N, C-alpha and C positions, 0 to 999 in steps of 0.2 A: 437445893438452889440454882439459881440460875443460869445457865451458863454463860453469860454475857452480862453477869455480876462478879461470876469468880474469874473470867480474864480479868478484867475489868475494863473494856470497849465502852464508857462510859458516851464516847462521841460518837452524837447518829452518825447512820452511814453516808443521809447527803453531805455531812460535812466534812466530813476527813479527808474530802481532796483541796479541799479549802483549808483546810489545818495543816496540809502538806503541803501548799505551796505557800501559804503563810511563813511559817517556818525555814524553806530556804529562803524566800526573801530577808531572811532575820538574817539569815547564814549569810547572806551576801553584804549586807551593810554592818553587819561585824567586820566581816572581812575588809570591806573599805574604808569603814574608821582606822582599821587599824592601819593601811597599809598609809591614808593619810600622817597616823604616828609615827612612822619609819620614816616617812619619809622630812617630815620635821626632825627626826632625832638621830636620824646618822645622814652623817657627811654625803654619800656616796651614792645615794638614790636622789635623785629630784623628777621636775615631772617639766616637760618641757612645753609643752602645748594645750588646748583643752581641760584641765585640771579634771572638774568631775568629770570626761569623758575616760582619761586615764586613767584615773583610779576606778573606776567603773570595767572597765574593758579588762585590765589587770585582776581587781575581781573575781571576777568571772571566770579570767585564763586561770590562774590561782587554783582556783575553786575543782576544777573540774582537769588542773595536775592533783590535784592533792587526792582526789577521787576515784579516776584512773593509775596514773602510773605511780604516785609515789609508795601502794601497795606494793609494786614489784621492788621497788628500789630498796622499802623494806626486806622484799624478802632475798635481795642477790646478795644484801648483807646483813646476812641474818646470823651470818657466823661472825661476821664484823661486833656486831651489835653486842650481841652474845660476846664476844672478847674485852670488850671495851667498857664494857656495865651499861651499853647504850650512849657512851661517850658522844659516838659518831651521827649519832641525831638531829643534831642541831647544824651539821655539816648539811646531812642530807634533805632536810628543811634551808637552809641555804642557797644548795645545788635546785630547789624546785622555786623559790623567787629570783633566781637568776633565770633559768628557761622560763618564768610566765614575763622575765621586762622582756627579755630577748623577744617571744611569742608576740609579744603586746609590740612592739615598739617595729620591727622585721615584716610581723604580717599581717596586724593590723592599722601598722602607721602611729598610731597612739605615745604621744612624750613620756611614758615610763621608762625611766633607763633607772639601770644598779651598774654603779662602773667598774666593779671585780667583785673578785668573790667574798673578800673580809665586807666590804660592807651590805652584800647578799646574807653574808650569814650572821651579823649585828641586825640589818632588817631580819629577817626571820627571827631573830630571838625575841624580839621586840614586834611583829607581828604575835609570833606566836601568845606573847604576854598577854596582849591586850586583848584576844580573843577568847584567850583564857577568862579574861577579866568584866569580859563582856556578858560572855555567854554566860558568866557565873549570874552574871545582874537581870540576864533579858527572862522577861516573865515566863513562866511554864506552865498554862493552865490547868492544861486538859493533859491526862493520863496517858503512857504509850500501848502501844495495843497489845505492846508484852509484858504487861507489867500483871502482876496475878495479885489478888486481895487475897490474905491469910487470917483467917478467921479463929479463935480459941475458944474451943468447947467443952461447956464443966456439964461433967457427968453426976 
């Protein structure tokens, strides 16, 4: 059996980079749509200036915070997460949304504003739910590189 077939690498080598960038763009778009839903649903989250720019920049910042800072926060709060059976995780998500809003409005001057912790908490909950639903509905035609094909052998 060929090693490529066993590992499940049916994506040609020349297209793997393009596929990764398309997945990254899709994740960014899903986050942006989830942020728009949070703006419409949660009263304390507003967009003040150019809405497309504010949502796009905030989605990029939120993605970077989720990629780099959120694992550190999870590690730092590991004991509390275990003690509360994960009930503290929505609060961590609220802090990351508030931080992304603060960075977007203060450092980059875009008008994505979260007016406190509770709007950030409810907004993060909305962003999580909408992101989950859209991620389930998003097409994933190509197999992941770490998939393994298992076949039954009759003797």
